[in-house]
A tleap script that builds the chain and sets N, CA, C and O, in Angstrom:
source leaprc.protein.ff14SB
mol = sequence {
  NMET THR ILE ASN GLY GLU LYS LYS GLU LEU
  SER GLY ARG VAL SER LEU SER GLU LEU LEU
  ALA GLN GLU GLY PHE ARG LEU GLU ARG ILE
  ALA VAL GLU LEU ASN GLY GLU ILE VAL PRO
  LYS ALA ALA TYR ALA ASP THR PHE ILE SER
  GLU ALA ASP LYS LEU GLU VAL VAL SER PHE
  VAL GLY GLY CGLY
}
set mol.1.N position { -4.701 11.590 11.761 }
set mol.1.CA position { -3.975 11.413 10.542 }
set mol.1.C position { -4.954 11.050 9.442 }
set mol.1.O position { -6.092 10.664 9.708 }
set mol.2.N position { -4.504 11.176 8.215 }
set mol.2.CA position { -5.371 10.916 7.069 }
set mol.2.C position { -4.673 9.951 6.113 }
set mol.2.O position { -3.498 10.122 5.787 }
set mol.3.N position { -5.413 8.936 5.671 }
set mol.3.CA position { -4.920 8.014 4.648 }
set mol.3.C position { -5.872 8.083 3.466 }
set mol.3.O position { -7.055 7.765 3.590 }
set mol.4.N position { -5.353 8.498 2.326 }
set mol.4.CA position { -6.157 8.621 1.102 }
set mol.4.C position { -7.459 9.393 1.352 }
set mol.4.O position { -8.524 9.009 0.870 }
set mol.5.N position { -7.351 10.485 2.112 }
set mol.5.CA position { -8.479 11.358 2.370 }
set mol.5.C position { -9.394 10.918 3.496 }
set mol.5.O position { -10.360 11.618 3.800 }
set mol.6.N position { -9.124 9.777 4.129 }
set mol.6.CA position { -9.960 9.252 5.209 }
set mol.6.C position { -9.261 9.418 6.547 }
set mol.6.O position { -8.115 9.001 6.709 }
set mol.7.N position { -9.951 10.029 7.510 }
set mol.7.CA position { -9.379 10.242 8.842 }
set mol.7.C position { -9.236 8.909 9.570 }
set mol.7.O position { -10.133 8.066 9.540 }
set mol.8.N position { -8.085 8.737 10.224 }
set mol.8.CA position { -7.792 7.529 10.996 }
set mol.8.C position { -7.229 7.930 12.347 }
set mol.8.O position { -6.596 8.977 12.481 }
set mol.9.N position { -7.465 7.091 13.348 }
set mol.9.CA position { -6.903 7.305 14.684 }
set mol.9.C position { -5.659 6.445 14.839 }
set mol.9.O position { -5.649 5.278 14.450 }
set mol.10.N position { -4.619 7.025 15.405 }
set mol.10.CA position { -3.397 6.269 15.685 }
set mol.10.C position { -3.470 5.702 17.094 }
set mol.10.O position { -3.993 6.341 18.006 }
set mol.11.N position { -2.942 4.498 17.259 }
set mol.11.CA position { -2.883 3.892 18.591 }
set mol.11.C position { -1.425 3.883 19.054 }
set mol.11.O position { -0.739 2.865 18.966 }
set mol.12.N position { -0.974 5.014 19.539 }
set mol.12.CA position { 0.400 5.133 20.006 }
set mol.12.C position { 1.376 5.380 18.868 }
set mol.12.O position { 0.984 5.746 17.760 }
set mol.13.N position { 2.649 5.173 19.159 }
set mol.13.CA position { 3.711 5.401 18.171 }
set mol.13.C position { 3.732 4.220 17.206 }
set mol.13.O position { 3.851 3.068 17.624 }
set mol.14.N position { 3.618 4.510 15.936 }
set mol.14.CA position { 3.558 3.456 14.933 }
set mol.14.C position { 4.415 3.834 13.729 }
set mol.14.O position { 4.430 4.985 13.291 }
set mol.15.N position { 5.134 2.828 13.202 }
set mol.15.CA position { 5.946 3.072 12.011 }
set mol.15.C position { 5.055 2.993 10.778 }
set mol.15.O position { 3.946 2.461 10.826 }
set mol.16.N position { 5.551 3.524 9.696 }
set mol.16.CA position { 4.811 3.477 8.444 }
set mol.16.C position { 4.557 2.035 8.025 }
set mol.16.O position { 3.452 1.709 7.592 }
set mol.17.N position { 5.554 1.170 8.145 }
set mol.17.CA position { 5.359 -0.235 7.752 }
set mol.17.C position { 4.299 -0.908 8.613 }
set mol.17.O position { 3.501 -1.688 8.093 }
set mol.18.N position { 4.266 -0.633 9.910 }
set mol.18.CA position { 3.238 -1.201 10.794 }
set mol.18.C position { 1.853 -0.694 10.415 }
set mol.18.O position { 0.895 -1.465 10.358 }
set mol.19.N position { 1.755 0.588 10.161 }
set mol.19.CA position { 0.468 1.184 9.801 }
set mol.19.C position { -0.066 0.604 8.496 }
set mol.19.O position { -1.249 0.281 8.394 }
set mol.20.N position { 0.801 0.474 7.505 }
set mol.20.CA position { 0.384 -0.077 6.217 }
set mol.20.C position { -0.085 -1.519 6.363 }
set mol.20.O position { -1.063 -1.920 5.733 }
set mol.21.N position { 0.608 -2.304 7.192 }
set mol.21.CA position { 0.202 -3.693 7.430 }
set mol.21.C position { -1.154 -3.735 8.136 }
set mol.21.O position { -2.009 -4.545 7.779 }
set mol.22.N position { -1.358 -2.871 9.132 }
set mol.22.CA position { -2.636 -2.809 9.848 }
set mol.22.C position { -3.788 -2.468 8.912 }
set mol.22.O position { -4.906 -2.954 9.083 }
set mol.23.N position { -3.503 -1.627 7.924 }
set mol.23.CA position { -4.531 -1.205 6.977 }
set mol.23.C position { -4.720 -2.194 5.821 }
set mol.23.O position { -5.588 -1.998 4.971 }
set mol.24.N position { -3.915 -3.247 5.792 }
set mol.24.CA position { -4.087 -4.302 4.802 }
set mol.24.C position { -3.421 -4.069 3.462 }
set mol.24.O position { -3.768 -4.725 2.479 }
set mol.25.N position { -2.472 -3.149 3.401 }
set mol.25.CA position { -1.759 -2.901 2.152 }
set mol.25.C position { -0.656 -3.938 1.957 }
set mol.25.O position { 0.007 -4.329 2.917 }
set mol.26.N position { -0.457 -4.381 0.717 }
set mol.26.CA position { 0.646 -5.274 0.361 }
set mol.26.C position { 1.830 -4.395 -0.016 }
set mol.26.O position { 1.796 -3.712 -1.039 }
set mol.27.N position { 2.863 -4.408 0.795 }
set mol.27.CA position { 3.987 -3.482 0.650 }
set mol.27.C position { 4.688 -3.573 -0.702 }
set mol.27.O position { 5.219 -2.575 -1.189 }
set mol.28.N position { 4.696 -4.744 -1.308 }
set mol.28.CA position { 5.396 -4.892 -2.581 }
set mol.28.C position { 4.634 -4.280 -3.753 }
set mol.28.O position { 5.186 -4.172 -4.848 }
set mol.29.N position { 3.379 -3.876 -3.549 }
set mol.29.CA position { 2.561 -3.364 -4.652 }
set mol.29.C position { 2.058 -1.940 -4.428 }
set mol.29.O position { 1.041 -1.545 -4.998 }
set mol.30.N position { 2.764 -1.169 -3.600 }
set mol.30.CA position { 2.303 0.186 -3.316 }
set mol.30.C position { 3.438 1.207 -3.407 }
set mol.30.O position { 4.621 0.869 -3.370 }
set mol.31.N position { 3.027 2.460 -3.527 }
set mol.31.CA position { 3.918 3.612 -3.377 }
set mol.31.C position { 3.248 4.529 -2.351 }
set mol.31.O position { 2.023 4.653 -2.329 }
set mol.32.N position { 4.051 5.165 -1.509 }
set mol.32.CA position { 3.510 5.981 -0.424 }
set mol.32.C position { 4.068 7.396 -0.486 }
set mol.32.O position { 5.269 7.610 -0.649 }
set mol.33.N position { 3.157 8.352 -0.353 }
set mol.33.CA position { 3.525 9.762 -0.241 }
set mol.33.C position { 3.122 10.213 1.159 }
set mol.33.O position { 1.968 10.061 1.560 }
set mol.34.N position { 4.074 10.766 1.893 }
set mol.34.CA position { 3.838 11.255 3.248 }
set mol.34.C position { 4.025 12.762 3.251 }
set mol.34.O position { 5.129 13.260 3.035 }
set mol.35.N position { 2.940 13.482 3.496 }
set mol.35.CA position { 2.979 14.948 3.526 }
set mol.35.C position { 3.605 15.531 2.257 }
set mol.35.O position { 4.372 16.492 2.313 }
set mol.36.N position { 3.265 14.932 1.115 }
set mol.36.CA position { 3.709 15.461 -0.161 }
set mol.36.C position { 5.045 14.942 -0.659 }
set mol.36.O position { 5.491 15.337 -1.736 }
set mol.37.N position { 5.700 14.059 0.103 }
set mol.37.CA position { 7.009 13.523 -0.276 }
set mol.37.C position { 6.923 12.001 -0.417 }
set mol.37.O position { 6.355 11.328 0.443 }
set mol.38.N position { 7.486 11.460 -1.501 }
set mol.38.CA position { 7.543 10.017 -1.683 }
set mol.38.C position { 8.470 9.408 -0.629 }
set mol.38.O position { 9.563 9.917 -0.383 }
set mol.39.N position { 8.022 8.318 -0.014 }
set mol.39.CA position { 8.830 7.624 0.983 }
set mol.39.C position { 9.424 6.370 0.331 }
set mol.39.O position { 8.673 5.528 -0.160 }
set mol.40.N position { 10.753 6.228 0.314 }
set mol.40.CA position { 11.358 5.013 -0.228 }
set mol.40.C position { 10.964 3.798 0.621 }
set mol.40.O position { 10.868 3.899 1.844 }
set mol.41.N position { 10.738 2.661 -0.027 }
set mol.41.CA position { 10.352 1.450 0.701 }
set mol.41.C position { 11.340 1.106 1.808 }
set mol.41.O position { 10.936 0.625 2.867 }
set mol.42.N position { 12.613 1.341 1.582 }
set mol.42.CA position { 13.644 1.036 2.583 }
set mol.42.C position { 13.473 1.854 3.856 }
set mol.42.O position { 14.018 1.488 4.897 }
set mol.43.N position { 12.727 2.952 3.794 }
set mol.43.CA position { 12.546 3.832 4.953 }
set mol.43.C position { 11.237 3.585 5.701 }
set mol.43.O position { 10.996 4.229 6.722 }
set mol.44.N position { 10.385 2.675 5.229 }
set mol.44.CA position { 9.075 2.455 5.859 }
set mol.44.C position { 9.197 2.110 7.348 }
set mol.44.O position { 8.454 2.656 8.163 }
set mol.45.N position { 10.121 1.215 7.713 }
set mol.45.CA position { 10.242 0.778 9.108 }
set mol.45.C position { 10.801 1.873 10.016 }
set mol.45.O position { 10.556 1.866 11.222 }
set mol.46.N position { 11.544 2.806 9.443 }
set mol.46.CA position { 12.177 3.868 10.234 }
set mol.46.C position { 11.411 5.186 10.198 }
set mol.46.O position { 11.848 6.177 10.783 }
set mol.47.N position { 10.270 5.200 9.511 }
set mol.47.CA position { 9.446 6.404 9.404 }
set mol.47.C position { 8.260 6.262 10.349 }
set mol.47.O position { 7.456 5.340 10.211 }
set mol.48.N position { 8.156 7.173 11.304 }
set mol.48.CA position { 7.069 7.112 12.278 }
set mol.48.C position { 6.008 8.152 11.959 }
set mol.48.O position { 6.313 9.262 11.522 }
set mol.49.N position { 4.769 7.774 12.184 }
set mol.49.CA position { 3.604 8.563 11.786 }
set mol.49.C position { 3.057 9.326 12.991 }
set mol.49.O position { 3.030 8.813 14.110 }
set mol.50.N position { 2.617 10.572 12.737 }
set mol.50.CA position { 1.992 11.374 13.795 }
set mol.50.C position { 0.552 11.703 13.407 }
set mol.50.O position { 0.145 11.486 12.266 }
set mol.51.N position { -0.200 12.219 14.347 }
set mol.51.CA position { -1.610 12.562 14.120 }
set mol.51.C position { -1.796 13.608 13.020 }
set mol.51.O position { -2.845 13.646 12.378 }
set mol.52.N position { -0.796 14.451 12.798 }
set mol.52.CA position { -0.918 15.534 11.813 }
set mol.52.C position { -0.564 15.094 10.387 }
set mol.52.O position { -0.736 15.865 9.443 }
set mol.53.N position { -0.074 13.863 10.227 }
set mol.53.CA position { 0.402 13.411 8.921 }
set mol.53.C position { -0.724 13.097 7.945 }
set mol.53.O position { -1.838 12.741 8.328 }
set mol.54.N position { -0.382 13.246 6.654 }
set mol.54.CA position { -1.289 12.896 5.563 }
set mol.54.C position { -0.580 11.920 4.642 }
set mol.54.O position { 0.484 12.220 4.100 }
set mol.55.N position { -1.178 10.752 4.471 }
set mol.55.CA position { -0.628 9.709 3.608 }
set mol.55.C position { -1.474 9.540 2.369 }
set mol.55.O position { -2.703 9.588 2.425 }
set mol.56.N position { -0.813 9.343 1.266 }
set mol.56.CA position { -1.487 8.926 0.034 }
set mol.56.C position { -0.822 7.625 -0.362 }
set mol.56.O position { 0.393 7.572 -0.553 }
set mol.57.N position { -1.619 6.573 -0.486 }
set mol.57.CA position { -1.098 5.256 -0.830 }
set mol.57.C position { -1.682 4.856 -2.175 }
set mol.57.O position { -2.900 4.838 -2.356 }
set mol.58.N position { -0.798 4.536 -3.118 }
set mol.58.CA position { -1.219 4.127 -4.458 }
set mol.58.C position { -0.856 2.662 -4.631 }
set mol.58.O position { 0.292 2.268 -4.428 }
set mol.59.N position { -1.851 1.853 -5.009 }
set mol.59.CA position { -1.627 0.432 -5.268 }
set mol.59.C position { -1.458 0.198 -6.756 }
set mol.59.O position { -2.180 0.765 -7.577 }
set mol.60.N position { -0.486 -0.652 -7.092 }
set mol.60.CA position { -0.264 -1.006 -8.477 }
set mol.60.C position { -0.999 -2.305 -8.767 }
set mol.60.O position { -0.946 -3.254 -7.985 }
set mol.61.N position { -1.687 -2.333 -9.909 }
set mol.61.CA position { -2.449 -3.509 -10.303 }
set mol.61.C position { -1.916 -3.992 -11.652 }
set mol.61.O position { -1.833 -3.235 -12.619 }
set mol.62.N position { -1.562 -5.266 -11.683 }
set mol.62.CA position { -1.073 -5.843 -12.940 }
set mol.62.C position { -2.226 -6.350 -13.767 }
set mol.62.O position { -3.331 -6.540 -13.258 }
set mol.63.N position { -1.982 -6.563 -14.998 }
set mol.63.CA position { -3.019 -7.078 -15.889 }
set mol.63.C position { -2.555 -6.977 -17.323 }
set mol.63.O position { -1.465 -6.490 -17.620 }
set mol.64.N position { -3.399 -7.443 -18.185 }
set mol.64.CA position { -2.941 -7.381 -19.543 }
set mol.64.C position { -3.996 -7.545 -20.541 }
set mol.64.O position { -3.722 -7.511 -21.741 }
savepdb mol mol.pdb
quit
């Protein structure tokens, strides 16, 4: 699988929310695209990732 253009190995069946936590993303400050489709935050726990998937994760940064 690929996250933001970087190849990653999956360790068994993993949900999107588990994968994002393992990678150190703060769920409240990101948006996720899975294979070209935006994934609603409410669906992270019910969305399972496979070796063929491509994720793009965008982090929002506040400031002023």
